N, C-alpha and C positions, 0 to 999 in steps of 0.2 A: 418661386423656382426656389427661393432659401428653406419653404417651410418641407418643402417635398425634400430635398438634399437630410434634413436633421430629422425626416420621418422614415429616412433609409435608413440613416447610421442609427436610429433609435433601433427599431426594426431587427435591424442587424445584428446589433449588441446584445439583443434582447433573445432571439436564436444562439448563438455562440453560446449565452451561457447555460439556455434551459436546455440543450446539448450536451453541454460540457457536466451539471449536473443527472441527468438520463444515463452516462458513462461509470460514474463514479460507484454506484451501488452493486453493478455488477463487476467493478471490477474486484471489489470487497469479498463479493460469492467466493472466488477464486482464493480469498488471501489466508493462508495459515499460522495460528501462533506459533513460536516456536520456543520452547525452554531451554535455556544451557546453564548445565548443573555441575557444582565443585564437586570439589573431592568426597566429599562428608556424605554420597546418597544425595533422592532424589527427593529431601524435604530442603536441599540447601539449592537455592536456584540463586545464578549467578547474573545469571542477563536476561530480557525475555522483548522480543521482537518478532513484530509480524512482518510475514514474506507473503508478495503476492506472484514469486514468480521460481521456477527452478532456479534462475542464475540469482537469483537471492540468496536462497538458502545453500547454492552451494558455496555462496560467498562468506553468508556465514559460519557455514562450518569450516572453510580457510582462516576464519579468523579467529576460530575456537579449535585447533587441534587436538586431538584425544579427550578432546571433554565429551561427555554425553550429553547429547542435544535431543528432544524430542519435539514433532509437529506434530498440531491436533487441528 
């Protein structure tokens, strides 16, 4: 009986790990790299960050008000 419970725990853990790994690449497909530029032009990147949602991008804009930000 103990062996059955241990096997069940191992299978459950393995399934959860494999599902988590599958979702990560899908989330990364929707991510963009955003660059925040300083006052010296487009060659002066003062911050770079990967954003994966509209909320994260809005947060980036709110943290750097008045700065030029390009995401792609």
